[in-house]
N, C-alpha and C positions, 0 to 999 in steps of 0.2 A: 644583833650588834648595836651598841650604843653609838649614835652619830658622833663623829669626832671633828667634823668640819662645819664651818659656818656657811650660811647663805646657800648658794645654788648647788654646791658640790654633793650634798647629801641626796638631793633629788636626782641628780645626774648619775649617781653611782660612783663618784670619784672618791678616792682617798689620796690626799696630796702627798702622803708619804709612800704610798704603794703604787701609784699610777704613773711611774716614770716613763712607761711606754705608751701613755695615752695623752691626748691633747684635746682641748676644748676650743671651738671656733664660734665667735659671736658675730651676729649680723650687724653690719654698719649701714651708713646711709647709701641708698641705691645710686648707681652711676648712670643708668639709662632706663627709660620707659618707652616702649614701642608696641605697635599693634602687629599681630601676626595671625592671619587666618581666622579672624573673629575673636581671638584671645588678646589679652593685654599681657605683655611680658615685662618683668621688672628685673633688671640685673642687679643682684645684691652681692657686694663684696663681704667676705667674712675674714675677721682678723683672729689669729691665734692668740689665746690668753695665757698668762702665767698662772700656773696652778697654785695660787696662794689666796689667802682670804681677801687681800686687795687685788682684785682680778684685773690687773693692768695688762695692756697689750704687750705681746711679745714682739718687739720691733725687729728682731732678727729674722722673723718669718714673714715671707711675702703674703699678701692677701690672696685669697682664692675667691673667684666670682662664680656664683651659681644663679640660675634663672628661676624666678618665681613666676608661675603661670596663673593668671586669673581667668576663669571661664564662668559665664552666667548661663543658667537654665531658666526656662519659663516658670517652673514651679517654685519660684522664690528661693532658688538654691544658687549659691556662689561657691565655686570650687577653687581651692588653692593647692597648687602642686609644685613640689620641688624634689628633684632626685639628685642627691649630693654625690652619689657614686658615678653619675653619668657625665658630670662636668658640663651641664647644659640641659636644655629642655627639648623633648621630642615633640614633633608635630602632633602625634597621636598620644593622648594620655592613656595610661594603662587601664585595662579591664581585668576582671577576675571572676571566679565562681561566685563571689559575693555580690557582684553587681548584676542586676537584671532590670534595666531601665524600662519604665512604662512608656506608653505612647504619649503621656503628658510631658515627658522630659524632652524638651527641644532646646537647642542652643540659641542664645540671643547674642548677636555680635556686640562686642564691647569696643568703645572708642576712648582714647586718652587725650586730654587737653591740659596744657600747663597754663595756669593763670594764678596771679597773686601768691606766688611762691609755693603752690601745691599742684600736684597732678590730680585732675578730676576724671574719674573713669565712669562712663555712663553707657547705657544701652541706647538703641536708636530712638526710643520713646522719650529720651531726655532725662530718665531717672538715674540719679547718681547711685552707683553701686560700690564705689570705693573712693577714698581720698588719701593720697600719699603726701605727707609733709616732707618737703625738700628744703625747708629753711634751716639754717644753722642755728643751734641753740645759743642763747646769750650766756657767755661765760662770766663767772664771778671769780673772786680772788681765791677760792678754793680749787678752781679747775686749773691745775698747773701741769698735769700729765699730758704728754704728747704721744700719739695723736689723741685728740679730744675723747675722753672716756664717755661723754654723753652722746657721741655720734651713734645713731641707732636707726632701726627700721620702724618708722612711725606710720602705721597704716590703719585706717579706719574702714570698716567693711559694712555694707548695707545690703544683705542678700534679698530682702523684700522691698528695698528702697526706702525703708522707714527706720528700722531699728539699727542702732550702731553697735557693732561688735569690734572692739579695738584691740589690736595686738598690744601685749603688755610691754610697751617700750620703756617704761620708766619705773619698773618695780625694783627699787634699790634704796638703800639707806643713803649712801653717797655713791657716786657713779661706779667706783670699782667693786662695791660690795652688793652684788646682785642677788635678789631672791628669785627672779625669773628673767628669761630672755625672750624677746619677741620671736626669734628663730635662732637656732644654733645647731651645731653638729659636733660629733666627737670622732676622733681617729684613734685607732689602736694599731701599733706597729705600722704606721703610715697608711692604713686603710680606713676609709670611712666606715663607721660601725653603727652609730645610733644618732638620732636626731630629735630635736625638741621644738615645739611651738607653744606659745602661751597667749591667752586672751585675757583682757581685763575682767575682773570680777567686782561687782558692787558689794558694799558692806552688808546689804540686806538680801542679797541674791540667794536663791535656793536652787537645788539641783535634784534630779531624779533620773531613773533609767539605769543604764550601764549593764543590764542583764538581770539575772535573778539574784538581786542583792539582799541579803538577810539582815538589813539594817533599817534604821529609822527612815521616815519618808524623805526628809530633807538630808541630802548627802553632803551638804556644804561642810567643810572641815575635814573631809575624808580624803585619803590618798589610797587609790585602788590599784591592785596589780592585775592586769588583764592577761591572765594565764589560766586556761581551763585546767581543772584538776578535780579529782574525786572529792566532793564536798564533805563526805562523811558527816552528814547532818546538815541542819539549817540554822545553826546558831553560832557561826564562826565566819572568819574572813574568806575561807576557801569557798569556791562556788563552781558548780558544774557548767554554768552558763554565763560567760562574760560576753557582753556586746559592746563594742567600742562606739557607743552612741549615748548621748545624754540630752536631756531637755532642761531648759533654764526657765526660772520664773520671769525672766526678761523677755520671754516668748521667742526663743530661738532654740534650735537644736544643732548639735555638732556630731557628724559621723566621721570617724577616722578610718579611712579605707585602708586597712592593713590586716594581715593575719599574724603579724609578728607579735611577740610578747611586748607588753607596754606597761607604762605606769601613768595613771591619770589622777592628778591632784585637783580636786574641786574646791579651790580656796582652802586647801589643807596645808600644804607646805608654806604657802604665802596666802594670806587672806585677800590679797589684791589680785590674784591671778588664778586662772584655770590653766594648769600646765600639763602638757602631754609629752611623754618620752617614749619614742619608738625604738625598739632594739634592732631596727633596720634603718639605714641611712636614706630614708625616703619619707616624705610627708605628702599625704593626699587627703585633704580635709574638705568635707562638704558642709557648709553652713546653711541652715534651713530656717527661714523666717516664717512667721505666720501669726494670724490674729487669734487662733485657738490652738489648744494642744492637739486636737484632732487634725488640724491642718499641718502641723509640724510633723506628727508621726506619719501622716499620709505622705508627706514629702520624703521621709526616710524610706517608706515602702516603695515610692516611685523609683528610688535608686536601687533597692535591694530585693524587691519583689513583694507581691501580695500573698497572704495566706489563701490556700484553697479551702473549699467547703467540705468538711468531714461528712460522712454519710449519716443518715437519720439514726440508724441503730446505735451509732457510737455515743449518742447523747443519753442513752439509757444507762442503767446501773451495770457496772463491771464487777464481777466477784473473783477474788483471787486470794491466795496466801502463798507464803514461801515454805512449802510448795505442795501441789497435789502429785501423787506418785503413781496413780493407776486410773484406767478407764472406769473401773468399778467405783472408785472413790468419787470421781467427778460425777458420774451418773447418779449416785446416791444423793449428792448435794443438789444437783440440778432438779432432780425429781421432787425433792422436798421443797425447794423454793416454789415450784409450780403448785404442788399440793397445798401449800400453806399461803399461796398467793403473795409471795414476795416478788414484785416485778423486777425482772432482770433480763438483760440482752446479751451480755458477753461473759464467757467463762475464760479466765486466763490461766494458762499452764506455765508456771515459772521454771525453776531450774531442774525439776525432777522428771521431765518427760524423756530424758536420754537414757542410755544404758546405765550410765553412772551419773549421779547427781553432780551438776556443775560441769561435767565433761561435755562441752558443746560439740556435737557432731552433726547437727541439723537432721537427725533421724530419730524416730520414735523407738523406744524400747519395745521390742516385739513381744516380750513376755507380759509386760504390764499393760501395753496398749496393742493387743494382738492384731487388730484390723483398724488402723487409724482412720482410713477413709470412711469406713462404715460408721465408726464411732463419731466422727465429725458430722457425717450426714444425718445420723439419728438425732444428734443435738440440734442441728439446724431445723429438723422437723418440729422440735419442741420450742423453737424460737430463740435458740442460743447460737451465737457466733463464737468461734474459738480463736483466741489470741495466744501467741507463743513467745516465750523468752529465748534470747540468744545473745551473743556478743561478737565483737569483730576481731577476736583473737583466736588463733588455732593452737591447741594444746599439743604437747609432745606425744601424748598417747592417743590423739584423735585419729580416726580412720583416714582423714584427708591429709595428714601431715606430710607424707612422702610426696603426694601430688602437689601440695602447696609449695613445698621447698623446691621441687624439681622445676617448677614453672614460674618461680618468683612471684607467686600469688601472695606470699607473705614476705615482708622485707627481710633480707638476710641479716643475721646477727653477727656481731664481731666475734672473734675467737674467744675473747674474754667473756662475753655474754653467754656464748654456747657452753663454756666450761662452768661458769659460776651460776648461770641462771639469771633471769630478770628479776629485779626487785621493784619494778614500776608499780606493782600491786601486790596485795597479799596472795593473789592467785598467780601461780607460776605458769604462764603460757609461753609457747615457743616463739611466737611472733605475731605481728599485727598485719591484718590484711591490707595490702597496699592499694588504696583507692586512687592513687595517682596513676596507676597502670590500668589501662582500659581492659586488658585481658583478665586481670585479677578482679575487676569490678564485674565483668560478665560472668566469671566463675562463681562469684558470691551470689549474684542474681540467680544463677542456676540452682544453687543450693536452696534458696528461698522458693524458687518457682515450683520445685517438687512438692513443697509443703502447701503452697497456695493452691496448686491444682488438686490437692486432696480436699480442699474446702476451707483451709485456714484463711482468715480474713485480715489479720493484723499481725505484724511482727514488732515485738518489743525490742527496739534498738538500744539496748542497755549499754552502759559504759561509753567509751569513745572520747572521754575527756583526756585520757592519757594514751600515749603511744610509746613504743620502745624507742627511746631517744638516740641510742647508739646504733640503730639499724640504718641501713642505706635504702632509701626509697627511690623509685624510678625517676620521678620528675619534680621532686621538691625536697629541699633539705628538711630534716626532722624539726628543726627549731621554727620553721615557718609552717609546717604541716600540722603541728600539735593542735593549735587553735582551730584551724580550718577543717580538721579531720571530721568533726561532727557533721559538717555540711555535706561532705563527700559521702560519708557513711549513710546518713539518713536519706540523701537523694537517691542512692542506689536502691535502698529498701523500699522507699516510696514509689519509685518508678516501676519496679517489677510488681509490686502489689497492685498498683493501678492498672497495669497492663493485663494482669491475670484476672483480677476480681472486678475491675471497673471503679473501685473506690480508692482514692488516694488518701492513705492514712498510715502513720507509724505511731508507736508509743515510745517517745524518746526522752533521754535524760540530759545529755550534753547539748550545748548550742553555741553558735557563733553567728555573726551577721549573715543573713540570708536564710537561716534555718526556719524562719517563720513561714517560708513557702511550703514546708513539709510538716504539717501538723500531725500529731499534736505532742506537746511536751508536758512532762510531770515533774514535780518538785524534788524528787530524790528521797534520800533515806532519813526522814525526819523521825524524831523520838515521839512515842505515844504519850505526850505530856502537854501541859498548857504552853510551855515555852516552845515545844516543837510545833504546835498549832500556830502560835503567834509568829514564829520565824517563817513558817511556810507562807502565811499570808503576806508578810513583808516582801518576801521574794516574789510572789505573784504580782503584787502591785507594781514593783519596779519592772518586772518582766513585761507587763502590759504597756508600760511606757517605753519599751525598747523595741516595739514593732511587732510583738507577738499577740495574736488574737485569741489563741486557745491554750489553756493551761489547766493542769489538774494537780492532784497531790494524793498521797496514800492516805486513805481513811481507815482507821483513826490513828494515823502515824505508822511508820514502818517497824521500828524496833522498840523494845521496852527497856526499862531500867528498874532495878539495878542489873537484872539478868537480861542480856541482850535478846535472848530468844524466848524466854519462858516466864517473865514477870507478867502479872495479870494487868490488862488494860482496864482502867477504872470505868465504871458504867457512865459517869457523867462526861468523861473525855470522849467515850464512844458516841454518845448522843450529840454533844456539841460539835464534834468533828463531822458527824453525819449531816447536821444542819448546814455547816460550812460547805460540805461537799455538794449538797443539793443546789446551792447557789454558787457553783463553779461551772466552768464550761463543760467539764466532764467529771464523772464521779466513779472512782474505782476504789474498792476495798482491797487492801493488800497489807502484808506484814509478816513478821517472823513467826507468828503463831496464829491460831484460829481467828478468823474474821467474820464468819457467818453469824448473823444476828441471833440465832437460837442458842448460841453458846453464851449469850448474855440475857438470860430469861427475864430478868427483872425489867429490862428496858426494850426487849424485842418488839412489843406492841407499839412503842413510841417510834422506833426505827421504821417499822412497816408504814406508819402514817406518813413519815417524811419522804419515804420512797414514793408513796402515792402522790404526794405533792410534786415531786420531781417530774413524774410523767404528766401531770396536769400542766406543768410549765413548759413542756417541750415545744409547743408551737411558738411561744414567746422566745425561747432560746434559739430556735431555728431562724426566726425573723431577725433577731439581733446578730446572729452569726452571719447571715447573708449580708447584712449591713457592714459588718466588720471586714468581710473579704473584699469589699469594694471601696472602703475608706480608710480611716486611720484609727478606728476604735478597737476595743478589745471586749471580751465578755466580762472579765473581772477588771474594773477600772478604779484607779485611785481617785479620791475625791478631787484632787487637783486637776484631773482631766477635764472636768466641767467647771472648776472654780479656781483657775490659776491666780486670780486676783485676791482670793481669800487667804490671808496669812494663816488663819487657823487650820485650813485644810492642808497646808504644807507641813503640818506637824501631827497629822492623824494617819496612823498606819494600821489601825484595827477596825476600820470600816471601809466599805467600798460600794461602788455602783455595780449592779449585776445587769449588764446591758445599760441602756441609756435611761431607763425609767424606774428601776427598782434600787433602793438603798438598803444595804445589809449591814448589821452591826452584830457580829458573832459574839457570844458570851464565851470567855476564855478563863474561867475560874470556877472553883467549887462553891463560891458564895452565891452564885446565881444573881449577880448584880453587875451593873456597869453604867458608866456615863455614855450618853449618846449625843452626838452633834448632828444637827440637821442643817445642811447648807441652805442657801437662799432658795425661795420658792415655797409652795404649799404642798404638804405631804399628808398622805393618809396611811394609817396602819393597814398592812396587807390583809390581816386576819380579822380586824374589827371594823375597818372603815373610819375609825376615829381621825378627825382632821387636826393637823398641827401646822402652824406657821414655822418656816425655817429661819435660818440665820440665828440659831440659838442652841444652847445646851439643855439637855434633860439629864439632871444629875441623879445618881444613885438609883437607877431604875431597877426594880425587882423583876426578874424574869424567871418564871417557872421552867423546870427542865424540859417540858414538852412545848415550850414557847420560844420565840426568838424575836428580837426587834427587827422587823422588816417593814419598809415603807415604800410607797409608790407615788409617783408624781401626780398631782392634781391635773386632770385633763388627759392623762395617758389612756391608751387603749391597749388592753392586755388580751392577746389571743390565748385561750386555754383549751385543754381537752378534758372534759368533765367526766367522761365515762371511765371506770376502772379498767385497766388492762394488765396483762402479765408481761407484755413485751411490746416493742414498737411495731412488730408485725401485725398486731391486732388493731392498730390505730387507723381509722378511716378519717383522713384529713378533711373530708367534707363535713364532718361533725364538729369541727373546731368552732368554738363560740368566742365572741369578743365582749369583753367587759370594759365599760367606760368608767373611769375613775372620777366620779362626781358625787353630788350629794345623795344619789341613790345607791351608791356603793356601800355595802354593809360588811365587806370582807369576804375572802375566799374560805370556804369550808372544805376541809380535807380529812 
């Protein structure tokens, strides 16, 4: 729909001609500031506005006062909370499945003092954390409306005591024509329905994060819809993983604690403001300051949880396709990999291990997999672990459907849905497993437990971005559950896997805030093309700035074009994506047709070499992974993670750090050429040892198909495993050697 309104209404979702039952309420100058239990409370009156381009006050409506709560935490985090539906503030601020405070998060009591026409809010150490302007604005001859249209909530915030983050109090052309409100809320049919908060944005400010965003590195100018959905690729606005958290080049982060649908405009609707609209009449925002990106992301993890450490075997090669249909087929492939010394640790069975392809019943087809426990055990003896696909929906034809319906393990559908069927997906399932219901969660865990006790080591928690929206769930309305569903789903699978196997791991597609606690996630259904590879990397870079340490993608892309299932993957795409996969936290081959390297005979020897390099680097990957689970780093890191002050890095989305010490520049074209930017520092080519100073471009570099631009920091120490192995079971970590990157380093040979 083409916008028909000026100014704020388009962002807020109003149409002045069609919104007669809706109203917008704007924050005015506070009436009281007081201390309560270590918090500072600010009583803010809100005035109803006329739904017109000149957004004057509706003087026929009485003001409503709501309380803004400020709370400071030790980790340079300042929390702003306001619940419009409650008509006041609670002593205890809300918690949720998203929050998992670390031991570092401790409250710091706030004090408020009025002087020189402003309220100064500080901690006991005397550090100012907020300043509230209470002075009346000076009126000029244009300000004739009453009450004063310039009356506003003018609040400056300092979560780390240094950096100012100011509410967007004055983002307007003339006072009635607003592009953003510092705070506001909407009513529909007399009930509080949605809320907004805005912060000032600077003209040169850059933004990143917000989930697996398939866009350029700098997200400024974008307006994002925070609603999980099947991305159906990696080159569009849809995304499987929305995270209501961003980082700014001004060295702060903002986490919007909500699972409601939302809209986040990063200097997009107005270049002067970061605007957030929640489809729930509640605002709970954590502002995180820091001197480094690592410190800011760690602050976010302090609130929502740290990633756990995946098991050693998971860092080896995973082999899959859509799909293997029998034990004989799997055994033939696994035996050939061992015979020809393609190192591999995991074999994944996708949609075809059931009685009927795609009909998920959590049971092996007894004809094609006649003795699954023995089959899995024999693979384990050869060094292979087995991963299984499934999804969180129960089909009408599934063996478990009657049990699920009778016990409310799936949310009951409306009569209309039951008659017409669900159109939430191309796949018609009877209902969504209700993870808001503890008995349904335990039932689901039981289905997985049976498989895990056979020897399965990982469950692919596919889908979960969408739920049946017209169904009735036990403990949460569907519109709040949809985004949160991924967290509840993955938590259940992770917990039962860890309980049975001792290893905490899933292979997940959807995500919301908190899902980083349950690794690992992959990038969804990318196209086997250069644009699919580029889109995947963009998503991974933003994902790593959204609190997630571990991330993978389908090598060499999931589907093909023009034929979705059967077009041939080009040899160079296969090789270049393999190189990209080697330098990702995890590497899995998967797609709609054959992915085993011997089906690409011209390049199979090159692929085998790069797999060999992957296993050489596993000690380094383990070291960087352990570091990531304790701090704020990721395995795939955007250049801005280490160089937020470098304006060039804010516009590079086709290079990345692999851990803290290796710089990777994938080639993503058939010309075998690319430009490479080296950030500050001294770098050495990983394969030749050639030394190059950073803070410079290398233009039009020619890169042979069996080569890749990879650099390592001068002075770094790389632990590697030099002996060839067929799987991680053969690795003796006492044989790990350390390579010092100095003048004696002549490159890694593989």
